[in-house]
C-alpha positions as a Markdown table, in Angstrom:
| # | Residue | x | y | z |
|---|---|---|---|---|
| 1 | Met | -1.0 | -0.5 | 2.4 |
| 2 | Ser | -2.9 | -1.3 | 5.7 |
| 3 | Gly | -1.3 | -4.7 | 5.8 |
| 4 | Ser | 2.2 | -3.7 | 4.9 |
| 5 | Lys | 4.9 | -3.8 | 7.4 |
| 6 | Val | 5.8 | -0.5 | 8.9 |
| 7 | Val | 9.7 | 0.2 | 9.2 |
| 8 | Leu | 11.5 | 3.1 | 10.9 |
| 9 | Ile | 15.2 | 3.4 | 9.9 |
| 10 | Thr | 17.7 | 5.8 | 11.4 |
| 11 | Gly | 20.1 | 7.9 | 9.5 |
| 12 | Val | 18.6 | 7.8 | 6.0 |
| 13 | Ser | 20.2 | 11.0 | 4.6 |
| 14 | Ser | 22.8 | 9.1 | 2.7 |
| 15 | Gly | 24.5 | 5.7 | 2.7 |
| 16 | Ile | 23.6 | 2.4 | 4.0 |
| 17 | Gly | 20.3 | 4.1 | 5.8 |
| 18 | Arg | 19.2 | 5.6 | 2.7 |
| 19 | Ala | 19.9 | 2.6 | 0.3 |
| 20 | Ala | 17.9 | 0.4 | 2.7 |
| 21 | Ala | 15.0 | 3.0 | 3.1 |
| 22 | Glu | 14.8 | 2.5 | -0.9 |
| 23 | Arg | 14.8 | -1.2 | -0.6 |
| 24 | Phe | 12.0 | -1.4 | 1.9 |
| 25 | Ser | 9.7 | 0.9 | -0.1 |
| 26 | Glu | 10.3 | -0.9 | -3.1 |
| 27 | Gln | 9.4 | -4.4 | -1.2 |
| 28 | Gly | 5.9 | -2.7 | -0.6 |
| 29 | Cys | 6.8 | -1.6 | 3.2 |
| 30 | Arg | 5.3 | 1.7 | 4.8 |
| 31 | Val | 8.7 | 3.3 | 5.6 |
| 32 | Tyr | 9.7 | 6.2 | 7.5 |
| 33 | Gly | 13.4 | 7.7 | 7.9 |
| 34 | Thr | 14.9 | 9.9 | 10.2 |
| 35 | Val | 17.3 | 12.5 | 9.6 |
| 36 | Arg | 18.9 | 15.5 | 11.7 |
| 37 | Asp | 17.9 | 18.1 | 9.3 |
| 38 | Arg | 15.1 | 17.7 | 7.0 |
| 39 | Ser | 15.8 | 20.8 | 5.0 |
| 40 | Arg | 19.1 | 19.4 | 3.9 |
| 41 | Val | 17.9 | 15.9 | 2.6 |
| 42 | Ala | 16.2 | 15.2 | -0.8 |
| 43 | Asp | 12.9 | 13.3 | -0.7 |
| 44 | Ile | 13.2 | 9.5 | -1.0 |
| 45 | Pro | 10.1 | 8.1 | -3.1 |
| 46 | Gly | 7.7 | 6.2 | -0.7 |
| 47 | Val | 9.4 | 7.0 | 2.3 |
| 48 | Gly | 8.1 | 9.4 | 5.1 |
| 49 | Ile | 11.0 | 11.4 | 6.4 |
| 50 | Val | 11.3 | 12.4 | 10.0 |
| 51 | Glu | 13.5 | 15.0 | 11.7 |
| 52 | Met | 15.4 | 13.6 | 14.8 |
| 53 | Asp | 18.6 | 13.4 | 16.6 |
| 54 | Val | 19.4 | 10.0 | 18.0 |
| 55 | Arg | 21.2 | 11.6 | 20.5 |
| 56 | Asp | 18.3 | 13.4 | 21.9 |
| 57 | Glu | 16.0 | 11.8 | 24.1 |
| 58 | Gly | 12.9 | 14.3 | 23.4 |
| 59 | Ser | 13.7 | 14.1 | 19.8 |
| 60 | Val | 13.6 | 10.4 | 19.6 |
| 61 | Gln | 10.5 | 10.3 | 21.7 |
| 62 | His | 8.8 | 12.9 | 19.5 |
| 63 | Ala | 9.9 | 11.0 | 16.1 |
| 64 | Val | 8.4 | 7.7 | 17.6 |
| 65 | Arg | 5.3 | 9.0 | 18.5 |
| 66 | Thr | 4.7 | 10.8 | 15.5 |
| 67 | Val | 5.1 | 7.7 | 13.4 |
| 68 | Ile | 2.7 | 6.0 | 15.6 |
| 69 | Ala | 0.3 | 8.5 | 15.3 |
| 70 | Glu | 0.4 | 8.1 | 11.5 |
| 71 | Ala | 0.9 | 4.5 | 11.3 |
| 72 | Gln | -0.3 | 2.9 | 14.1 |
| 73 | Arg | 2.4 | 0.5 | 14.7 |
| 74 | Ile | 6.4 | 0.0 | 14.5 |
| 75 | Asp | 6.9 | -3.7 | 13.1 |
| 76 | Val | 10.4 | -3.2 | 12.2 |
| 77 | Leu | 13.0 | -0.9 | 13.5 |
| 78 | Val | 16.3 | -0.3 | 12.0 |
| 79 | Asn | 19.2 | 1.4 | 13.8 |
| 80 | Ser | 21.6 | 2.5 | 10.9 |
| 81 | Ala | 22.3 | 6.0 | 12.2 |
| 82 | Gly | 26.1 | 6.0 | 13.1 |
| 83 | Val | 29.7 | 8.0 | 13.1 |
| 84 | Ala | 33.1 | 7.1 | 12.8 |
| 85 | Leu | 36.5 | 8.1 | 14.3 |
| 86 | Leu | 40.2 | 7.6 | 13.1 |
| 87 | Gly | 42.9 | 8.0 | 15.5 |
| 88 | Ala | 45.0 | 6.0 | 17.9 |
| 89 | Ala | 43.0 | 5.0 | 21.4 |
| 90 | Glu | 45.8 | 7.4 | 23.0 |
| 91 | Glu | 45.0 | 10.2 | 20.8 |
| 92 | Thr | 41.3 | 9.9 | 21.4 |
| 93 | Ser | 39.9 | 12.5 | 24.1 |
| 94 | Ile | 37.3 | 11.2 | 26.4 |
| 95 | Ala | 34.8 | 13.7 | 25.1 |
| 96 | Glu | 35.5 | 12.4 | 21.5 |
| 97 | Ala | 34.9 | 8.8 | 22.8 |
| 98 | Gln | 31.8 | 9.7 | 24.7 |
| 99 | Ala | 30.4 | 11.5 | 21.6 |
| 100 | Leu | 31.1 | 8.6 | 19.4 |
| 101 | Phe | 29.2 | 6.4 | 21.9 |
| 102 | Asp | 26.2 | 8.8 | 22.3 |
| 103 | Thr | 25.6 | 8.1 | 18.8 |
| 104 | Asn | 26.6 | 4.5 | 17.8 |
| 105 | Leu | 25.4 | 2.9 | 21.3 |
| 106 | Phe | 23.0 | 5.3 | 23.3 |
| 107 | Gly | 21.4 | 6.3 | 20.1 |
| 108 | Pro | 20.3 | 2.7 | 19.2 |
| 109 | Leu | 19.4 | 2.3 | 23.0 |
| 110 | Arg | 17.0 | 5.5 | 22.9 |
| 111 | Met | 15.5 | 4.1 | 19.9 |
| 112 | Ile | 15.0 | 0.8 | 21.1 |
| 113 | Arg | 13.5 | 2.0 | 24.3 |
| 114 | Ser | 11.1 | 4.2 | 22.7 |
| 115 | Val | 9.9 | 1.6 | 20.3 |
| 116 | Leu | 9.6 | -1.5 | 22.6 |
| 117 | Pro | 6.5 | -0.7 | 24.4 |
| 118 | Tyr | 4.6 | -0.5 | 21.3 |
| 119 | Met | 6.3 | -3.9 | 19.8 |
| 120 | Arg | 5.4 | -5.5 | 23.1 |
| 121 | Glu | 1.8 | -4.2 | 23.0 |
| 122 | Arg | 1.4 | -6.0 | 19.5 |
| 123 | Gly | 3.4 | -9.0 | 20.4 |
| 124 | Ser | 5.7 | -8.9 | 17.6 |
| 125 | Gly | 8.6 | -6.9 | 16.0 |
| 126 | Arg | 12.1 | -7.1 | 14.7 |
| 127 | Ile | 14.7 | -4.9 | 15.9 |
| 128 | Val | 17.9 | -4.7 | 13.1 |
| 129 | Asn | 21.2 | -3.2 | 14.6 |
| 130 | Val | 23.9 | -2.2 | 12.0 |
| 131 | Ser | 27.1 | -3.4 | 13.3 |
| 132 | Ser | 30.1 | -3.8 | 11.4 |
| 133 | Val | 32.7 | -6.6 | 10.9 |
| 134 | Leu | 34.6 | -4.4 | 13.5 |
| 135 | Gly | 32.1 | -5.4 | 15.9 |
| 136 | Phe | 33.8 | -8.9 | 16.1 |
| 137 | Leu | 37.3 | -8.0 | 14.6 |
| 138 | Pro | 39.8 | -5.6 | 15.7 |
| 139 | Ala | 41.2 | -2.5 | 13.5 |
| 140 | Pro | 43.9 | -0.5 | 14.1 |
| 141 | Tyr | 43.5 | 3.4 | 14.7 |
| 142 | Met | 39.7 | 3.0 | 15.0 |
| 143 | Ala | 39.7 | 1.6 | 18.6 |
| 144 | Leu | 36.6 | 3.6 | 20.0 |
| 145 | Tyr | 34.7 | 2.9 | 16.7 |
| 146 | Ser | 35.2 | -0.5 | 17.1 |
| 147 | Ala | 34.4 | -0.4 | 20.8 |
| 148 | Ser | 31.2 | 0.9 | 20.2 |
| 149 | Lys | 30.3 | -2.0 | 17.6 |
| 150 | His | 31.4 | -4.5 | 19.8 |
| 151 | Ala | 28.9 | -2.9 | 22.5 |
| 152 | Val | 26.3 | -3.1 | 20.1 |
| 153 | Glu | 26.9 | -6.5 | 19.3 |
| 154 | Gly | 26.8 | -7.3 | 23.0 |
| 155 | Leu | 23.6 | -5.2 | 23.7 |
| 156 | Ser | 21.8 | -6.8 | 20.7 |
| 157 | Glu | 22.5 | -10.6 | 21.8 |
| 158 | Thr | 21.4 | -9.8 | 25.4 |
| 159 | Leu | 18.2 | -8.0 | 24.2 |
| 160 | Asp | 16.9 | -10.6 | 22.0 |
| 161 | His | 17.1 | -13.0 | 25.0 |
| 162 | Glu | 15.1 | -10.7 | 27.0 |
| 163 | Val | 12.4 | -9.7 | 24.1 |
| 164 | Arg | 11.4 | -12.8 | 22.4 |
| 165 | Gln | 9.2 | -13.9 | 25.0 |
| 166 | Phe | 7.2 | -10.9 | 23.6 |
| 167 | Gly | 7.4 | -12.1 | 19.9 |
| 168 | Ile | 10.3 | -9.6 | 19.0 |
| 169 | Arg | 13.5 | -10.7 | 17.8 |
| 170 | Val | 17.0 | -8.6 | 17.4 |
| 171 | Thr | 19.6 | -9.0 | 14.8 |
| 172 | Leu | 22.8 | -7.9 | 13.4 |
| 173 | Val | 23.9 | -7.1 | 10.0 |
| 174 | Glu | 27.7 | -6.7 | 10.0 |
| 175 | Pro | 29.0 | -5.0 | 6.8 |
| 176 | Ser | 32.9 | -4.7 | 5.7 |
| 177 | Phe | 34.2 | -1.7 | 3.9 |
| 178 | Thr | 31.5 | 0.0 | 2.1 |
| 179 | Lys | 31.4 | 2.9 | -0.3 |
| 180 | Thr | 30.0 | 5.7 | 1.5 |
| 181 | Asn | 31.0 | 9.0 | 3.0 |
| 182 | Leu | 31.0 | 7.9 | 6.5 |
| 183 | Asp | 34.1 | 5.8 | 5.8 |
| 184 | Leu | 35.8 | 7.8 | 3.3 |
| 185 | Asn | 35.5 | 11.0 | 5.3 |
| 186 | Ala | 35.9 | 9.7 | 8.7 |
| 187 | Pro | 37.1 | 12.4 | 11.1 |
| 188 | Gln | 40.2 | 12.2 | 13.0 |
| 189 | Ala | 41.1 | 12.4 | 16.7 |
| 190 | Thr | 41.9 | 16.1 | 17.3 |
| 191 | Ser | 44.8 | 15.5 | 19.6 |
| 192 | Ala | 47.1 | 14.1 | 17.2 |
| 193 | Ile | 50.4 | 12.5 | 18.8 |
| 194 | Pro | 53.6 | 12.7 | 16.3 |
| 195 | Ala | 54.8 | 9.3 | 17.6 |
| 196 | Tyr | 51.7 | 7.7 | 15.5 |
| 197 | Gln | 51.7 | 9.9 | 12.8 |
| 198 | Thr | 53.3 | 7.9 | 10.0 |
| 199 | Glu | 51.5 | 4.6 | 10.8 |
| 200 | Arg | 48.2 | 6.3 | 11.3 |
| 201 | Asn | 48.5 | 7.9 | 7.7 |
| 202 | Val | 49.2 | 4.5 | 6.3 |
| 203 | Val | 46.1 | 3.4 | 7.7 |
| 204 | Ala | 44.1 | 6.4 | 6.7 |
| 205 | Gln | 45.2 | 5.7 | 3.2 |
| 206 | Ala | 44.7 | 1.9 | 3.0 |
| 207 | Ile | 41.0 | 2.6 | 4.5 |
| 208 | Arg | 40.3 | 5.3 | 1.4 |
| 209 | Arg | 41.7 | 2.8 | -1.1 |
| 210 | Asn | 39.5 | -0.1 | 0.3 |
| 211 | Val | 36.6 | 2.2 | 0.4 |
| 212 | Arg | 37.1 | 3.3 | -3.0 |
| 213 | Lys | 36.9 | -0.4 | -4.4 |
| 214 | Ala | 34.3 | -1.3 | -1.9 |
| 215 | Pro | 30.5 | -2.5 | -3.1 |
| 216 | Glu | 27.8 | 0.1 | -3.1 |
| 217 | Pro | 25.4 | 0.6 | -0.1 |
| 218 | Asp | 22.6 | -1.4 | -1.8 |
| 219 | Leu | 24.4 | -4.7 | -1.2 |
| 220 | Val | 24.0 | -3.9 | 2.8 |
| 221 | Ala | 20.9 | -2.6 | 2.2 |
| 222 | Arg | 19.5 | -6.0 | 0.7 |
| 223 | Thr | 21.1 | -7.7 | 3.7 |
| 224 | Ile | 19.1 | -5.4 | 6.3 |
| 225 | Val | 16.0 | -6.0 | 4.4 |
| 226 | Glu | 16.4 | -9.9 | 4.5 |
| 227 | Ala | 17.3 | -9.5 | 8.3 |
| 228 | Ala | 14.1 | -7.5 | 8.7 |
| 229 | Leu | 11.9 | -9.5 | 6.6 |
| 230 | Gln | 13.2 | -13.2 | 6.8 |
| 231 | Gly | 13.6 | -15.7 | 9.2 |
| 232 | Trp | 15.5 | -14.8 | 12.1 |
| 233 | Lys | 19.4 | -15.3 | 12.3 |
| 234 | Met | 21.4 | -13.4 | 15.0 |
| 235 | Arg | 23.8 | -12.4 | 12.5 |
| 236 | Arg | 24.1 | -11.6 | 8.8 |
| 237 | Thr | 26.9 | -10.5 | 6.8 |
| 238 | Pro | 26.8 | -9.2 | 3.4 |
| 239 | Lys | 28.1 | -11.5 | 0.7 |
| 240 | Gly | 31.7 | -11.0 | -0.2 |
| 241 | Glu | 34.3 | -9.6 | 2.3 |
| 242 | Ala | 32.3 | -9.4 | 5.2 |
| 243 | Ser | 31.1 | -12.9 | 5.0 |
| 244 | Leu | 34.5 | -14.1 | 4.3 |
| 245 | Leu | 36.0 | -12.3 | 7.6 |
| 246 | Ala | 33.2 | -13.6 | 9.4 |
| 247 | Thr | 34.3 | -17.3 | 8.6 |
| 248 | Leu | 37.9 | -16.6 | 8.8 |
| 249 | Arg | 37.3 | -15.3 | 12.4 |
| 250 | Arg | 35.3 | -18.5 | 13.4 |
| 251 | Phe | 37.4 | -21.0 | 11.9 |
| 252 | Met | 40.9 | -19.7 | 11.5 |
| 253 | Pro | 43.9 | -19.4 | 14.3 |
| 254 | Ala | 44.2 | -16.0 | 15.3 |
| 255 | Gly | 47.6 | -15.4 | 14.1 |
| 256 | Pro | 46.8 | -15.7 | 10.2 |
| 257 | Val | 43.6 | -13.5 | 11.0 |
| 258 | Glu | 45.7 | -10.8 | 12.7 |
| 259 | Arg | 48.3 | -10.7 | 10.0 |
| 260 | Gly | 45.5 | -10.6 | 7.2 |
| 261 | Leu | 44.1 | -7.6 | 8.9 |
| 262 | Arg | 47.4 | -5.6 | 9.3 |
| 263 | Arg | 48.2 | -6.1 | 5.7 |
| 264 | Thr | 44.6 | -4.8 | 4.8 |
| 265 | Phe | 45.3 | -2.1 | 6.8 |
| 266 | Gly | 48.6 | -1.3 | 5.1 |
| 267 | Leu | 50.7 | -2.4 | 8.2 |
| 268 | Gly | 52.2 | -5.5 | 6.9 |
């Protein structure tokens, strides 16, 4: 294992993060995965589980030091941990928005700041940030989640310019609907405004329908492994809907793309 890539992945308790950890292990990598509560998570064969909360600076630094002490390096960082939130922008409190950004944006930033010194010292590394198609497309009633992923995209592109001088590259993986509890059980903003209720319920039902028929997390996990271990590309979208949406966003006029999005979310 001494010559294997050392991979650190956040959020491996379930969903995309767990599937990615399994895939990296199958590739012969030395894998560490973080979870908030070790006692509630089943073991993953070939993966070292580290208890950590991406919202806590001290917890992040302790987890990274633990991995470095055991493996002496981190070759790949995958920022997979995330949370969702459903609700109109007007319904979303500042506290809810701050909590979401604390996980989805500042969580990856804490991880990046903790890992980069070790990567710079070695003169190599790959950082994979799991974004979303909502990082380049809007979605009704997911304004703050979408905003957090837009922010991750901006952070990633800028960071890649800054760290490539050290032999480090940053890349984005942008999945669409995926069959995970994160999407299926997304919490709703607590201050519901009756004027939005009918349309919000339509969107929530459309999301659940799309998630139920969506691919399993393994499709995204394979793309994450490719982003980490293959040649660098700034963006990778899993095959299927995500790749199609990326192509449409790039080449089609804004009007048809917008109408298609509204139909996807049941707004017709």
